[in-house]
Biopython code that builds the backbone (N, CA, C, O; Angstrom):
import numpy as np
from Bio.PDB.StructureBuilder import StructureBuilder

atoms = [
    (1, "MET", "N", (-11.238, -18.694, 7.156)),
    (1, "MET", "CA", (-11.449, -19.855, 6.608)),
    (1, "MET", "C", (-9.992, -19.314, 6.861)),
    (1, "MET", "O", (-9.627, -18.224, 7.302)),
    (2, "ALA", "N", (-8.987, -20.847, 6.283)),
    (2, "ALA", "CA", (-7.452, -20.850, 5.686)),
    (2, "ALA", "C", (-7.991, -20.831, 4.732)),
    (2, "ALA", "O", (-9.182, -21.049, 4.508)),
    (3, "GLU", "N", (-6.920, -20.486, 3.850)),
    (3, "GLU", "CA", (-7.356, -20.099, 2.394)),
    (3, "GLU", "C", (-5.201, -20.873, 2.020)),
    (3, "GLU", "O", (-4.169, -20.568, 2.618)),
    (4, "ALA", "N", (-5.475, -22.135, 0.503)),
    (4, "ALA", "CA", (-4.962, -22.812, 0.168)),
    (4, "ALA", "C", (-4.357, -22.311, -0.923)),
    (4, "ALA", "O", (-4.926, -21.885, -1.929)),
    (5, "ILE", "N", (-2.741, -22.384, -0.639)),
    (5, "ILE", "CA", (-1.985, -21.709, -1.745)),
    (5, "ILE", "C", (-2.047, -22.839, -2.666)),
    (5, "ILE", "O", (-2.212, -23.971, -2.211)),
    (6, "ILE", "N", (-1.923, -22.624, -3.993)),
    (6, "ILE", "CA", (-2.058, -23.487, -5.248)),
    (6, "ILE", "C", (-0.113, -23.033, -6.062)),
    (6, "ILE", "O", (0.102, -22.089, -6.823)),
    (7, "MET", "N", (0.833, -23.937, -5.612)),
    (7, "MET", "CA", (1.885, -23.796, -7.179)),
    (7, "MET", "C", (1.053, -23.143, -8.581)),
    (7, "MET", "O", (0.237, -23.632, -9.362)),
    (8, "PRO", "N", (1.597, -22.014, -8.483)),
    (8, "PRO", "CA", (1.420, -21.503, -9.853)),
    (8, "PRO", "C", (2.090, -22.166, -10.992)),
    (8, "PRO", "O", (2.944, -23.053, -10.994)),
    (9, "GLU", "N", (1.274, -21.280, -12.357)),
    (9, "GLU", "CA", (2.008, -21.683, -13.373)),
    (9, "GLU", "C", (2.928, -21.240, -13.573)),
    (9, "GLU", "O", (2.916, -20.016, -13.445)),
    (10, "LEU", "N", (4.070, -21.778, -13.931)),
    (10, "LEU", "CA", (5.702, -20.910, -13.440)),
    (10, "LEU", "C", (6.145, -20.656, -15.210)),
    (10, "LEU", "O", (7.336, -20.354, -15.146)),
    (11, "GLY", "N", (5.855, -20.649, -16.260)),
    (11, "GLY", "CA", (5.921, -20.830, -17.490)),
    (11, "GLY", "C", (5.171, -21.215, -18.147)),
    (11, "GLY", "O", (4.154, -21.677, -17.631)),
    (12, "GLN", "N", (5.346, -21.208, -19.952)),
    (12, "GLN", "CA", (4.314, -22.124, -20.584)),
    (12, "GLN", "C", (4.658, -23.522, -20.793)),
    (12, "GLN", "O", (3.805, -24.392, -20.967)),
    (13, "THR", "N", (5.518, -23.667, -20.782)),
    (13, "THR", "CA", (6.288, -25.031, -20.818)),
    (13, "THR", "C", (6.958, -25.474, -19.705)),
    (13, "THR", "O", (7.898, -26.267, -19.767)),
    (14, "VAL", "N", (6.339, -24.803, -18.254)),
    (14, "VAL", "CA", (7.266, -25.656, -16.978)),
    (14, "VAL", "C", (5.999, -26.217, -16.509)),
    (14, "VAL", "O", (5.171, -25.407, -16.092)),
    (15, "SER", "N", (5.687, -27.515, -16.503)),
    (15, "SER", "CA", (4.835, -27.620, -15.528)),
    (15, "SER", "C", (5.017, -27.940, -13.745)),
    (15, "SER", "O", (4.395, -28.726, -13.030)),
    (16, "GLY", "N", (5.836, -27.232, -13.502)),
    (16, "GLY", "CA", (5.390, -27.281, -12.192)),
    (16, "GLY", "C", (7.396, -27.011, -11.622)),
    (16, "GLY", "O", (8.170, -26.835, -12.563)),
    (17, "GLY", "N", (7.774, -27.009, -10.733)),
    (17, "GLY", "CA", (9.269, -26.769, -9.971)),
    (17, "GLY", "C", (9.585, -27.951, -8.814)),
    (17, "GLY", "O", (9.063, -29.049, -8.622)),
    (18, "THR", "N", (10.579, -27.298, -8.188)),
    (18, "THR", "CA", (11.000, -28.349, -6.922)),
    (18, "THR", "C", (11.198, -27.080, -5.667)),
    (18, "THR", "O", (12.176, -26.333, -5.622)),
    (19, "ILE", "N", (10.270, -27.055, -4.892)),
    (19, "ILE", "CA", (10.371, -26.432, -3.528)),
    (19, "ILE", "C", (11.852, -26.487, -2.827)),
    (19, "ILE", "O", (12.133, -27.447, -2.109)),
    (20, "THR", "N", (12.692, -25.539, -3.033)),
    (20, "THR", "CA", (13.526, -25.420, -2.662)),
    (20, "THR", "C", (14.048, -24.562, -1.027)),
    (20, "THR", "O", (14.955, -24.855, -0.247)),
    (21, "THR", "N", (13.093, -23.514, -0.993)),
    (21, "THR", "CA", (13.278, -22.881, 0.326)),
    (21, "THR", "C", (12.059, -22.301, 1.095)),
    (21, "THR", "O", (11.960, -21.098, 0.852)),
    (22, "TRP", "N", (11.433, -22.595, 1.645)),
    (22, "TRP", "CA", (10.284, -22.182, 2.375)),
    (22, "TRP", "C", (10.698, -20.879, 3.563)),
    (22, "TRP", "O", (11.215, -21.037, 4.669)),
    (23, "LEU", "N", (10.242, -19.492, 2.853)),
    (23, "LEU", "CA", (10.812, -18.058, 3.318)),
    (23, "LEU", "C", (10.469, -17.583, 4.241)),
    (23, "LEU", "O", (11.105, -16.671, 4.770)),
    (24, "VAL", "N", (9.005, -18.207, 4.868)),
    (24, "VAL", "CA", (8.811, -18.329, 5.923)),
    (24, "VAL", "C", (8.204, -19.856, 6.988)),
    (24, "VAL", "O", (7.636, -20.891, 6.639)),
    (25, "PRO", "N", (8.457, -19.576, 7.754)),
    (25, "PRO", "CA", (7.969, -20.859, 8.832)),
    (25, "PRO", "C", (6.872, -21.011, 9.108)),
    (25, "PRO", "O", (6.178, -20.012, 9.293)),
    (26, "VAL", "N", (6.177, -22.640, 9.268)),
    (26, "VAL", "CA", (5.020, -22.354, 9.874)),
    (26, "VAL", "C", (4.471, -21.972, 11.309)),
    (26, "VAL", "O", (4.665, -22.546, 12.380)),
    (27, "GLY", "N", (3.764, -20.892, 11.039)),
    (27, "GLY", "CA", (3.475, -20.235, 12.435)),
    (27, "GLY", "C", (4.007, -18.809, 12.412)),
    (27, "GLY", "O", (4.011, -18.003, 13.342)),
    (28, "GLY", "N", (4.559, -18.616, 10.875)),
    (28, "GLY", "CA", (5.445, -16.919, 10.779)),
    (28, "GLY", "C", (3.832, -16.463, 10.359)),
    (28, "GLY", "O", (2.773, -17.054, 10.149)),
    (29, "THR", "N", (4.258, -15.219, 10.370)),
    (29, "THR", "CA", (3.498, -14.392, 9.254)),
    (29, "THR", "C", (3.887, -13.571, 8.227)),
    (29, "THR", "O", (4.988, -13.095, 7.951)),
    (30, "ILE", "N", (2.633, -13.462, 7.619)),
    (30, "ILE", "CA", (2.865, -12.793, 6.104)),
    (30, "ILE", "C", (1.853, -12.092, 5.484)),
    (30, "ILE", "O", (0.708, -12.488, 5.706)),
    (31, "GLU", "N", (1.960, -11.437, 4.983)),
    (31, "GLU", "CA", (1.818, -10.844, 3.817)),
    (31, "GLU", "C", (1.332, -10.381, 2.230)),
    (31, "GLU", "O", (2.109, -10.305, 1.278)),
    (32, "LEU", "N", (0.097, -10.136, 2.187)),
    (32, "LEU", "CA", (-0.364, -10.533, 0.545)),
    (32, "LEU", "C", (1.171, -9.962, 0.013)),
    (32, "LEU", "O", (1.787, -9.043, 0.552)),
    (33, "GLY", "N", (1.577, -10.666, -1.058)),
    (33, "GLY", "CA", (2.860, -9.953, -2.059)),
    (33, "GLY", "C", (4.209, -10.803, -1.180)),
    (33, "GLY", "O", (5.093, -11.070, -1.994)),
    (34, "ASP", "N", (4.458, -11.135, -0.179)),
    (34, "ASP", "CA", (5.874, -11.130, 0.377)),
    (34, "ASP", "C", (5.924, -13.099, -0.218)),
    (34, "ASP", "O", (5.138, -14.031, -0.388)),
    (35, "PRO", "N", (7.669, -12.745, -0.355)),
    (35, "PRO", "CA", (7.582, -14.016, -0.718)),
    (35, "PRO", "C", (7.137, -15.489, 0.500)),
    (35, "PRO", "O", (6.852, -15.453, 1.697)),
    (36, "LEU", "N", (7.228, -16.438, -0.284)),
    (36, "LEU", "CA", (6.141, -17.186, 0.928)),
    (36, "LEU", "C", (7.608, -18.425, 0.178)),
    (36, "LEU", "O", (8.563, -18.596, 0.936)),
    (37, "LEU", "N", (7.644, -19.037, -0.981)),
    (37, "LEU", "CA", (9.049, -20.136, -0.648)),
    (37, "LEU", "C", (10.267, -19.367, -2.195)),
    (37, "LEU", "O", (10.409, -18.244, -2.678)),
    (38, "VAL", "N", (10.798, -20.547, -2.425)),
    (38, "VAL", "CA", (11.503, -20.245, -3.041)),
    (38, "VAL", "C", (11.390, -21.730, -4.269)),
    (38, "VAL", "O", (12.075, -22.736, -4.081)),
    (39, "VAL", "N", (10.661, -21.632, -5.176)),
    (39, "VAL", "CA", (10.549, -22.650, -6.184)),
    (39, "VAL", "C", (11.850, -22.867, -7.824)),
    (39, "VAL", "O", (11.871, -21.892, -8.575)),
    (40, "GLU", "N", (12.420, -23.615, -8.061)),
    (40, "GLU", "CA", (13.374, -24.224, -8.597)),
    (40, "GLU", "C", (12.533, -24.968, -10.045)),
    (40, "GLU", "O", (11.594, -25.747, -10.209)),
    (41, "THR", "N", (13.465, -24.229, -10.893)),
    (41, "THR", "CA", (13.030, -25.296, -12.378)),
    (41, "THR", "C", (13.994, -25.180, -13.190)),
    (41, "THR", "O", (15.010, -24.497, -13.065)),
    (42, "ASP", "N", (13.550, -26.128, -14.380)),
    (42, "ASP", "CA", (14.709, -26.576, -15.252)),
    (42, "ASP", "C", (15.551, -25.594, -15.811)),
    (42, "ASP", "O", (16.562, -26.044, -16.349)),
    (43, "LYS", "N", (15.348, -23.926, -15.831)),
    (43, "LYS", "CA", (15.633, -22.978, -16.530)),
    (43, "LYS", "C", (15.673, -21.836, -15.680)),
    (43, "LYS", "O", (15.939, -20.764, -16.223)),
    (44, "THR", "N", (15.453, -21.855, -14.417)),
    (44, "THR", "CA", (15.697, -20.445, -13.365)),
    (44, "THR", "C", (14.732, -20.860, -11.737)),
    (44, "THR", "O", (13.795, -21.636, -11.549)),
    (45, "GLU", "N", (15.337, -20.121, -10.978)),
    (45, "GLU", "CA", (15.046, -20.335, -9.319)),
    (45, "GLU", "C", (13.912, -18.521, -9.158)),
    (45, "GLU", "O", (14.260, -17.461, -9.678)),
    (46, "LEU", "N", (12.877, -18.687, -8.481)),
    (46, "LEU", "CA", (11.954, -18.132, -8.561)),
    (46, "LEU", "C", (11.283, -17.208, -7.046)),
    (46, "LEU", "O", (11.784, -17.852, -6.125)),
    (47, "GLU", "N", (10.955, -16.768, -6.797)),
    (47, "GLU", "CA", (10.357, -16.780, -4.955)),
    (47, "GLU", "C", (8.957, -16.526, -5.874)),
    (47, "GLU", "O", (8.956, -15.938, -6.956)),
    (48, "VAL", "N", (7.973, -16.999, -5.322)),
    (48, "VAL", "CA", (6.682, -17.227, -4.874)),
    (48, "VAL", "C", (6.085, -16.272, -4.476)),
    (48, "VAL", "O", (5.584, -15.946, -5.552)),
    (49, "GLU", "N", (5.871, -15.841, -4.062)),
    (49, "GLU", "CA", (4.541, -14.185, -3.265)),
    (49, "GLU", "C", (3.444, -14.576, -3.198)),
    (49, "GLU", "O", (2.888, -14.974, -4.221)),
    (50, "SER", "N", (2.705, -14.583, -1.801)),
    (50, "SER", "CA", (2.439, -15.296, -1.585)),
    (50, "SER", "C", (0.736, -13.819, -1.780)),
    (50, "SER", "O", (0.651, -12.594, -1.861)),
    (51, "VAL", "N", (-0.445, -15.253, -1.762)),
    (51, "VAL", "CA", (-1.687, -15.081, -2.516)),
    (51, "VAL", "C", (-2.598, -14.299, -1.206)),
    (51, "VAL", "O", (-3.734, -13.875, -1.417)),
    (52, "ALA", "N", (-1.930, -14.182, 0.149)),
    (52, "ALA", "CA", (-3.119, -14.239, 1.311)),
    (52, "ALA", "C", (-2.538, -13.610, 2.215)),
    (52, "ALA", "O", (-1.389, -13.244, 1.967)),
    (53, "GLU", "N", (-2.965, -13.371, 3.177)),
    (53, "GLU", "CA", (-2.310, -12.884, 4.528)),
    (53, "GLU", "C", (-2.425, -13.513, 5.698)),
    (53, "GLU", "O", (-3.451, -14.181, 5.827)),
    (54, "GLY", "N", (-1.673, -13.495, 6.589)),
    (54, "GLY", "CA", (-2.064, -14.472, 7.477)),
    (54, "GLY", "C", (-0.693, -14.510, 8.319)),
    (54, "GLY", "O", (0.263, -13.758, 8.509)),
    (55, "THR", "N", (-1.206, -16.085, 8.813)),
    (55, "THR", "CA", (-0.019, -17.595, 9.287)),
    (55, "THR", "C", (-0.010, -18.218, 8.716)),
    (55, "THR", "O", (-0.906, -18.635, 7.982)),
    (56, "VAL", "N", (1.184, -18.567, 8.857)),
    (56, "VAL", "CA", (1.674, -19.931, 8.128)),
    (56, "VAL", "C", (1.052, -20.759, 8.539)),
    (56, "VAL", "O", (1.045, -20.494, 9.741)),
    (57, "LEU", "N", (0.055, -22.288, 8.310)),
    (57, "LEU", "CA", (-0.821, -22.502, 8.797)),
    (57, "LEU", "C", (0.039, -24.556, 8.707)),
    (57, "LEU", "O", (0.059, -25.529, 9.461)),
    (58, "ARG", "N", (0.487, -24.272, 7.557)),
    (58, "ARG", "CA", (0.842, -25.541, 6.933)),
    (58, "ARG", "C", (1.972, -25.827, 6.186)),
    (58, "ARG", "O", (1.471, -25.132, 5.301)),
    (59, "HIS", "N", (3.090, -26.211, 5.665)),
    (59, "HIS", "CA", (3.360, -26.533, 4.337)),
    (59, "HIS", "C", (2.986, -27.993, 3.593)),
    (59, "HIS", "O", (2.975, -28.996, 4.307)),
    (60, "CYS", "N", (2.853, -28.047, 2.969)),
    (60, "CYS", "CA", (2.592, -29.131, 2.151)),
    (60, "CYS", "C", (3.291, -30.235, 1.995)),
    (60, "CYS", "O", (3.066, -31.403, 2.313)),
    (61, "PHE", "N", (4.481, -29.531, 1.274)),
    (61, "PHE", "CA", (5.657, -30.242, 0.917)),
    (61, "PHE", "C", (7.159, -29.839, 1.765)),
    (61, "PHE", "O", (7.349, -28.680, 2.132)),
    (62, "PRO", "N", (8.171, -30.925, 2.020)),
    (62, "PRO", "CA", (9.099, -30.534, 2.313)),
    (62, "PRO", "C", (9.994, -29.599, 1.364)),
    (62, "PRO", "O", (9.655, -29.393, 0.199)),
    (63, "GLU", "N", (10.985, -29.126, 1.840)),
    (63, "GLU", "CA", (11.846, -28.411, 0.987)),
    (63, "GLU", "C", (12.459, -30.128, 0.312)),
    (63, "GLU", "O", (12.760, -31.228, 0.776)),
    (64, "GLY", "N", (12.376, -29.390, -1.157)),
    (64, "GLY", "CA", (13.564, -30.344, -1.743)),
    (64, "GLY", "C", (12.153, -31.371, -2.447)),
    (64, "GLY", "O", (12.472, -32.311, -3.175)),
    (65, "THR", "N", (11.177, -31.201, -2.267)),
    (65, "THR", "CA", (10.443, -31.849, -3.213)),
    (65, "THR", "C", (9.797, -31.308, -4.679)),
    (65, "THR", "O", (9.500, -30.114, -4.647)),
    (66, "GLU", "N", (9.511, -32.056, -6.062)),
    (66, "GLU", "CA", (8.880, -31.714, -7.242)),
    (66, "GLU", "C", (7.322, -31.334, -7.205)),
    (66, "GLU", "O", (6.562, -31.945, -7.955)),
    (67, "VAL", "N", (7.031, -30.748, -6.700)),
    (67, "VAL", "CA", (5.588, -30.313, -7.146)),
    (67, "VAL", "C", (4.813, -29.514, -8.423)),
    (67, "VAL", "O", (4.776, -28.360, -8.850)),
    (68, "GLU", "N", (4.403, -30.415, -8.666)),
    (68, "GLU", "CA", (2.993, -29.753, -10.125)),
    (68, "GLU", "C", (2.036, -28.832, -9.874)),
    (68, "GLU", "O", (1.144, -29.077, -9.062)),
    (69, "SER", "N", (2.105, -27.656, -10.543)),
    (69, "SER", "CA", (1.400, -27.084, -11.232)),
    (69, "SER", "C", (-0.023, -26.861, -10.263)),
    (69, "SER", "O", (-0.635, -27.862, -9.890)),
    (70, "GLY", "N", (-0.437, -25.663, -9.935)),
    (70, "GLY", "CA", (-1.812, -26.314, -9.601)),
    (70, "GLY", "C", (-2.297, -27.164, -8.654)),
    (70, "GLY", "O", (-3.488, -27.470, -8.598)),
    (71, "THR", "N", (-1.166, -27.713, -7.638)),
    (71, "THR", "CA", (-1.013, -28.019, -6.111)),
    (71, "THR", "C", (-0.956, -27.639, -5.453)),
    (71, "THR", "O", (-0.095, -26.759, -5.488)),
    (72, "VAL", "N", (-1.900, -27.817, -3.800)),
    (72, "VAL", "CA", (-2.030, -27.142, -3.110)),
    (72, "VAL", "C", (-0.506, -27.344, -2.309)),
    (72, "VAL", "O", (-0.092, -28.501, -2.380)),
    (73, "ILE", "N", (0.410, -26.351, -1.536)),
    (73, "ILE", "CA", (1.418, -26.348, -1.326)),
    (73, "ILE", "C", (1.338, -25.664, 0.418)),
    (73, "ILE", "O", (2.187, -25.557, 1.304)),
    (74, "ALA", "N", (0.319, -25.412, 0.353)),
    (74, "ALA", "CA", (0.555, -24.144, 1.986)),
    (74, "ALA", "C", (-1.340, -24.252, 2.251)),
    (74, "ALA", "O", (-2.395, -24.517, 1.674)),
    (75, "TYR", "N", (-0.834, -23.880, 3.385)),
    (75, "TYR", "CA", (-1.730, -23.035, 3.980)),
    (75, "TYR", "C", (-1.981, -21.650, 4.505)),
    (75, "TYR", "O", (-0.999, -21.617, 5.245)),
    (76, "ILE", "N", (-2.465, -20.663, 4.654)),
    (76, "ILE", "CA", (-2.198, -19.484, 5.479)),
    (76, "ILE", "C", (-4.027, -18.845, 5.906)),
    (76, "ILE", "O", (-4.882, -18.818, 5.022)),
    (77, "GLY", "N", (-4.253, -18.508, 6.983)),
    (77, "GLY", "CA", (-5.037, -18.059, 7.705)),
    (77, "GLY", "C", (-4.869, -16.857, 9.145)),
    (77, "GLY", "O", (-4.572, -15.682, 9.362)),
    (78, "GLU", "N", (-5.344, -18.275, 9.953)),
    (78, "GLU", "CA", (-5.799, -17.537, 11.340)),
    (78, "GLU", "C", (-5.235, -18.246, 12.530)),
    (78, "GLU", "O", (-5.909, -19.133, 13.055)),
    (79, "ASP", "N", (-3.825, -17.868, 13.092)),
    (79, "ASP", "CA", (-3.611, -18.631, 14.332)),
    (79, "ASP", "C", (-4.531, -19.351, 15.069)),
    (79, "ASP", "O", (-5.475, -18.883, 15.706)),
    (80, "GLY", "N", (-4.033, -21.182, 14.887)),
    (80, "GLY", "CA", (-4.756, -21.777, 15.446)),
    (80, "GLY", "C", (-5.933, -22.335, 14.575)),
    (80, "GLY", "O", (-6.662, -23.189, 15.080)),
    (81, "GLU", "N", (-6.186, -21.850, 13.145)),
    (81, "GLU", "CA", (-6.847, -22.843, 12.627)),
    (81, "GLU", "C", (-6.910, -23.639, 12.114)),
    (81, "GLU", "O", (-5.938, -23.678, 11.359)),
    (82, "GLU", "N", (-8.055, -25.176, 11.892)),
    (82, "GLU", "CA", (-7.585, -25.997, 11.625)),
    (82, "GLU", "C", (-7.764, -26.226, 10.118)),
    (82, "GLU", "O", (-8.677, -25.620, 9.556)),
    (83, "VAL", "N", (-6.904, -27.119, 9.357)),
    (83, "VAL", "CA", (-6.771, -27.076, 7.645)),
    (83, "VAL", "C", (-6.757, -28.249, 7.700)),
    (83, "VAL", "O", (-6.796, -28.887, 8.752)),
    (84, "PRO", "N", (-6.683, -28.855, 6.264)),
    (84, "PRO", "CA", (-6.299, -30.571, 6.212)),
    (84, "PRO", "C", (-5.237, -31.103, 6.529)),
    (84, "PRO", "O", (-4.257, -30.434, 6.856)),
    (85, "THR", "N", (-5.241, -32.668, 6.479)),
    (85, "THR", "CA", (-3.888, -32.921, 6.392)),
    (85, "THR", "C", (-3.621, -33.850, 5.523)),
    (85, "THR", "O", (-2.885, -34.838, 5.540)),
    (86, "SER", "N", (-4.213, -33.464, 4.883)),
    (86, "SER", "CA", (-3.788, -34.256, 3.220)),
    (86, "SER", "C", (-4.427, -34.111, 2.197)),
    (86, "SER", "O", (-4.068, -34.671, 1.161)),
]
sb = StructureBuilder()
sb.init_structure("model")
sb.init_model(0)
sb.init_chain("A")
sb.init_seg("    ")
for serial, (resi, resn, name, xyz) in enumerate(atoms, 1):
    if name == "N":
        sb.init_residue(resn, " ", resi, " ")
    sb.init_atom(name, np.array(xyz, "f"), 0.0, 1.0, " ", f" {name:<3s}", serial, name[0])
structure = sb.get_structure()
C-alpha cells in the first residue's frame, strides 16, 4: 500500500512552508532518508527527507505552493500502485 508523505513540522513557530523544488520526479525511485523536496519558510530553505522508499507515485502540490504542516504532500509506494487523487 502506498505511503502518504506528510509535510513535517519545520520549527516551533513555523506552521508550514512553500514547496520550491521537487528533487525526485513522479516515477522516480527514492530510498529512506534521501532528499525528496526543498521547502522554503520565512527564515530558511531546507531539504525534506523521505520517510519511505520506493517509487514516487504522486506529488500532491506543484512547486510554488504554500503547504501547512501535517498535510499530505506526496505518495510513495510500488510502481503502478493506485493512490488517492484528491
